[in-house]
N, C-alpha and C positions, 0 to 999 in steps of 0.2 A: 467510462464512455469516451470514445475517441471523437475529438472535434475535427472532423474533416472539413475541407473548404466548403463543400456543399452544405453541410449541417451548420457551419458557422454563419454562412450567408443567410440561411433561413432564420437563424436566431436573431441576427441583426434586423432582418425584415420585420419580425414579430415585435421586437423592441421599438423599432421606429413607428410601427402601427400604434403601439401603446402610447408612445409620446405624442403622436398626432391626435389621438383620441382624448388624451388627458388635458391638452391645452384648451380646447373649446369648453370642456367641462369646467375647468378652472375659471375661464373668462365668464361663463354663464353664472357661476356662483358669485363671482366678484360683482357682476352687474345686478343679478337678481336677488342675491342674499348676502349682502356685504357683511352682515353680522356673523355669518358662518365661518368657523375656524378652518382655514384652508391649508394650515401648516402640514397636515398629514399628506395631502395631495401633492403639495410642493416638494415635500421630502421624498415621496414616492417617485416623482419626476427626477429628482436628484439621483436616486438609485438607478433608475432606468438609464440616465445619461452616463453614469459610471460604467454600467454594463455595456452600453453601446461603445464606449471608448475602448474597453478591453477587447470585445469581440471584433470590432472593426480594425483595431490594431493587429489582432491575430490574423484576420483576413488579408490585411495589407502585406504582411511578411510572407504569406503563403501564395499570394496572387501572382499569376503569370500575365494577367491582363487587368485592366480597369484600376490600376494602382492609384491614379488620381482620384477616382471616385471613392475608394476606400479611405484614402488619406483625408479627403474632405469630410467624410462622415466621422472619422476618428477625432479630428481636431474640432469639428462642430460640437461633438459631445463634451470635449474638455472645456470649451467655452461655455456651454450650457451648464456644466457643473459649477463653474465660477459664478455664472449669473444667478443660479438658484441659491448658491451659498451666500452671495451678497444680499439677496432678498430675504433669506431666512435669518441672517445674523445682523444685518445692518439697517434694514428698513425701520424696524421697530424702535431701536434706540435713537436713531436720528430723528424719527417723527416725534418721539417724546421730548427730545431736546429742543426741537423747533417749536413745540407747543409751549414749553417752559420759557423759551427765549426766541422771540420772533426774528431776531437778527440771525439766527442759525437756519432759517428756512431755506436760504440759498444753498447752504451746505447739504441740507437734507435732500434737496432736489438734485444736487450734483451726484449724490450717491445713487439715486434712482436713474439718472441719466447714464451713469457709468454702467449700471446693470443692464440697461437697454442697449447700450453700445455693444456689450458682449452678446446679448440676445440677437441683435441684428447681424452681427458678424457671423454668428453660428448659422443663421438663416441664409446668409450669402453662401456659406460652404455647403449647406444642404441643397441650395439651388444649383450649385455647381455639380454636386453629385447626381442630382436629378437629370441634369443635361447629359452627363457622361453615361449614365445607365439607360436613360431614355434613348439616346442615339444607339447604344448597344442593342437595345430591344428592337429598334427599327432595322438595324443591320441583320438581326435574326429573323426578320420577316413580319414582326408585329408592328405595323406602321401606326395603327391607331393608338395603342397603349404607349408605345415609344414616343410618338409625336406629341401626345398630350403631356406626358411626363417631361420631355425636354422643353416644351413651351412653358409649362408651369415653372420649371426650374429657372428658365431665363427670366421670367417675370419676377420670381422671388429674388434672384440675384440682383437685378436692376433696382427693384423697389427697396430692398433692404440696404443696398449701397447708398441710395439717395438719402434714406432716413439716417443711416449711420453717419454720412458726411454732413448733413444739414440739421440733424437733431430731430427730436420728437415734435417740435413746434415748427418744423420746416414746411415747405409747400406741398409735400406728399403726406396724407394722413397715415400715421403709423399703423392703424389697423389694416390698411391695404398691404403693407409690408409683412406684418405678422400673419395675416390670413393667407397670403400667397405662399408664405413659407410653410405653413401647416399643410396646405393642399399639395405643395411640391413634395413634402415629406411623406404624405399619404401615398401618392402615386409612385414615389421612389420605393417605398416598402413593397408595393404591389409588383413593381418591376423585379425587385430582388427576390421575391418569392418564386418567380418563374424564370429567373436568370439561368442561362445555360450552365451545365456542370463542367464546361470545358476548363474553368479556372481550377 
């Protein structure tokens, strides 16, 4: 199978849709069924992000336009792989260590904070990509989809920047940053599914 630019972009869009759908499912399970083992879903997200990194990197080197957008998607995926990896390999051991020795609770929280730092940085990049492709969609004549995507991207960019700079306990609730990032990712994927084949 030949991975043309058009086909590669559609694969990226589908993978971004899967990522956008998986995150609310994970959050719902975390809040509604905390005893449910979510490692499989988290591992699946890790695989999705690895594939997004590969395909968006491929799209970047083939692209004649929108290189900033493809670069932002690729590096957001790399950051998300790191974030998922920290969660899967470090959260458990550090939580057990903190339960055994209360003095280690600050260390355990620092690992969580580091993971979310990567998560928010990835959402900043996805917000940037949503702005790039939203504006491209507006230039192609679809003002509604492009405008909503660019606006959501700008909100995700700003909100996640604030949380990344000031921490999870800062003045902006972190769910606002995460939620805006998921919505920006969803609309980014929709834009990519219908992006012009000019690239």
